[in-house]
C-alpha positions in Angstrom: 12.2 -1.1 -242.8 8.6 -2.1 -241.9 6.2 0.9 -241.9 4.6 1.8 -238.7 1.1 2.9 -238.3 0.7 6.5 -237.3 -2.0 7.3 -234.7 -5.1 9.0 -236.2 -4.5 12.6 -235.0 -7.1 15.3 -234.7 -9.3 17.3 -232.4 -12.9 17.4 -231.2 -12.9 20.8 -229.5 -11.9 23.2 -232.3 -14.2 25.7 -234.0 -16.4 24.6 -236.9 -15.3 25.6 -240.4 -17.9 28.2 -241.6 -20.5 26.5 -243.8 -19.2 23.0 -242.9 -20.2 20.3 -240.5 -16.5 19.7 -239.8 -14.3 21.3 -237.1 -10.8 22.6 -237.9 -8.5 19.5 -237.8 -11.6 17.4 -237.0 -10.6 13.9 -235.7 -13.7 12.3 -237.3 -13.4 13.8 -240.8 -12.8 11.0 -243.3 -9.3 10.6 -244.7 -8.8 10.8 -248.4 -8.6 7.5 -250.4 -5.2 6.2 -251.2 -4.3 6.4 -254.9 -1.0 5.0 -256.2 0.5 7.4 -258.7 1.7 6.1 -262.1 5.3 4.9 -262.1 6.3 7.6 -264.6 5.1 11.0 -265.5 1.8 10.7 -267.5 1.3 7.0 -266.5 -2.3 6.2 -265.3 -2.7 6.2 -261.5 -4.2 3.2 -259.8 -7.8 4.5 -259.9 -7.8 5.6 -263.5 -9.8 4.0 -266.4 -7.5 3.5 -269.4 -9.4 4.6 -272.5 -7.0 3.3 -275.2 -5.0 0.1 -274.8 -2.5 0.9 -277.6 -3.5 -2.3 -279.5 -7.0 -1.8 -280.9 -10.0 0.6 -280.8 -11.9 -1.3 -278.1 -14.1 1.0 -276.2 -14.4 3.5 -279.1 -17.1 3.8 -281.8 -18.1 6.1 -284.6 -20.1 9.1 -283.5 -22.1 9.0 -286.7 -22.9 5.3 -287.0 -22.2 3.7 -283.7 -20.0 1.1 -285.5 -16.6 0.2 -284.2 -14.2 3.1 -284.6 -12.2 2.9 -287.9 -9.1 4.9 -287.0 -5.7 3.5 -287.6 -3.8 1.8 -284.8 0.0 1.3 -285.0 2.9 1.3 -282.6 0.8 2.0 -279.5 -1.0 5.0 -280.9 -4.3 5.7 -282.8 -4.3 8.0 -285.8 -7.1 9.9 -287.4 -8.3 8.4 -290.8 -9.6 11.2 -293.0 -13.3 10.7 -293.6 -13.7 8.0 -290.9 -15.4 10.7 -288.7 -15.3 11.6 -285.1 -15.1 8.8 -282.5 -16.4 8.5 -279.0 -15.9 6.4 -275.9 -18.6 3.8 -275.2 -18.2 4.7 -271.5 -19.7 8.0 -270.3 -18.3 10.6 -267.9 -19.2 13.8 -266.1 -16.8 15.6 -263.8 -13.4 14.1 -264.5 -9.6 14.4 -264.8 -8.5 13.4 -268.3 -5.0 12.8 -269.6 -4.4 12.8 -273.4 -1.2 12.6 -275.4 -1.3 13.8 -279.0 1.1 14.5 -281.9 0.5 16.6 -285.1 1.9 15.2 -288.3 5.7 15.4 -288.9 5.0 16.6 -292.5 3.7 20.1 -292.2 0.8 20.7 -294.6 -1.6 23.6 -294.6 -1.8 26.8 -292.7 -3.9 28.1 -289.7 -6.8 25.8 -289.0 -5.7 23.4 -291.7 -2.5 22.3 -289.9 -2.8 19.3 -287.5 -6.4 20.1 -286.6 -8.3 17.8 -284.2 -10.1 18.2 -280.9 -10.9 16.7 -277.5 -14.6 17.0 -276.6 -15.7 16.5 -273.0 -19.2 15.2 -273.0 -19.1 15.3 -276.8 -19.9 19.1 -276.5 -17.1 21.1 -274.9 -13.9 21.2 -277.0 -10.3 21.6 -276.1 -8.7 22.4 -279.5 -5.8 20.3 -280.9 -3.8 22.1 -283.6 -0.2 22.5 -284.8 0.5 26.0 -283.6 4.2 25.8 -283.7 5.1 28.8 -285.8 1.6 28.7 -287.2 -0.6 31.6 -286.1 -4.4 31.5 -286.3 -7.3 33.2 -284.5 -6.5 33.1 -280.8 -9.6 31.2 -279.6 -8.9 28.4 -282.1 -5.3 27.8 -281.2 -4.0 24.7 -279.5 -5.0 24.7 -275.9 -8.0 26.9 -276.5 -11.5 26.2 -275.3 -12.7 26.4 -278.8 -14.4 29.7 -279.8 -14.4 31.0 -276.2 -11.1 31.1 -274.3 -7.7 31.5 -275.9 -4.9 29.6 -274.0 -2.9 31.6 -271.5 0.3 30.6 -273.4 1.4 28.9 -276.6 3.0 25.8 -275.1 3.3 23.8 -278.4 6.1 21.4 -279.2 7.4 21.0 -282.8 5.4 18.9 -285.3 5.6 15.2 -284.7 6.7 15.5 -281.1 4.4 14.0 -278.5 2.4 16.6 -276.4 0.1 16.2 -273.4 -3.1 17.6 -272.1 -4.1 17.2 -268.4 -7.6 18.4 -268.1 -9.8 18.9 -265.1 -13.4 19.2 -266.2 -16.5 20.1 -264.2 -19.7 19.5 -266.0 -22.6 21.9 -266.1 -25.5 21.3 -263.7 -29.1 21.8 -264.8 -32.4 22.3 -262.9 -35.0 21.7 -265.5 -34.0 23.8 -268.6 -31.9 26.2 -266.6 -28.1 25.9 -266.1 -27.3 26.5 -262.4 -23.6 25.7 -262.7 -21.6 26.3 -265.8 -19.0 23.9 -267.2 -15.5 24.7 -266.1 -12.0 23.8 -267.3 -8.5 23.7 -266.0 -6.0 22.6 -268.7 -2.3 21.9 -268.6 -0.5 21.6 -271.9 2.9 20.0 -271.6 2.9 21.0 -267.9 2.0 24.6 -268.6 -1.3 26.1 -267.4 -3.2 27.2 -270.5 -6.7 27.4 -269.0 -7.2 28.4 -265.3 -10.7 27.4 -264.1 -12.5 29.1 -267.0 -16.3 28.9 -267.2 -18.1 28.3 -270.5 -20.9 30.5 -271.8 -22.4 27.5 -273.5 -21.5 24.9 -276.2 -18.3 25.3 -278.2 -18.8 25.5 -282.0 -17.6 27.0 -285.2 -19.1 30.3 -286.4 -22.8 30.7 -287.1 -25.5 29.9 -284.6 -23.4 27.1 -283.0 -20.7 29.5 -281.8 -21.3 30.4 -278.1 -24.6 28.6 -278.2 -26.8 28.6 -275.1 -26.6 25.6 -272.8 -28.9 22.8 -273.8 -29.9 20.4 -271.0 -28.2 17.0 -271.2 -27.4 14.0 -269.1 -25.0 14.1 -266.2 -22.6 11.7 -268.0 -21.8 11.6 -271.7 -19.0 10.2 -273.9 -15.6 11.7 -274.6 -15.0 12.4 -278.3 -12.0 12.9 -280.5 -12.3 14.8 -283.8 -11.6 13.8 -287.4 -10.8 17.2 -289.0 -9.1 15.6 -292.0 -5.5 15.7 -290.5 -3.6 12.5 -289.4 -3.3 13.5 -285.8 -2.1 10.8 -283.4 -3.3 10.0 -279.9 -1.9 7.7 -277.2 -2.0 7.2 -273.4 -5.6 8.3 -272.8 -6.9 7.8 -269.3 -9.6 9.3 -267.1 -10.4 9.6 -263.4 -14.0 10.3 -262.4 -14.4 13.1 -259.9 -17.2 13.6 -257.4 -19.5 16.6 -258.1 
């Protein structure tokens, strides 16, 4: 059946929404852009930028050297190579929606922070922890789904080792005026469809112990790369895509 165009409905005589230039049900207010959802759950929508093609490390480089990323690629996933170092995207992002799928090693080795450890860093600075926390307790603000060192997840939503898991992250960058932060970074995170971070604000950078833990905000550009961490464990990643969001 051929689709029929619906008349553009709305009004021009309703009250203004407080603090807005638009009236309630305003006839002239722009309609949202059409975005075609992915064909399956987790598939990139039509306006997403795919960050990993499943075939090679195009678009990813070493954080330390800037050389092409040296992680392993096999069967549609990338895998951390111990000692290869953190990797980052060549593209840069600010406010965004990020989808990441990851799997900890099937062979369980180590305890606590030594088991399936990696991380997803927005702007290379603000970390959502990746860890095998299936029957593996550790300090709460370092568990899988934590905003590292600051916000424990609301739930432990981990699957068993080797099973694919997903993060869906909504990130709003910090905004600076000169050296002062006037809007703090904020996260919403779903792990395997479960809300684990509900619009939490960051006190500063995320770091491990010492002076880097809960550091003050340091002014930085509006857009920076996304990073993945080499913490020495062969964690796998696949199906990474991002949608940029307006400030």
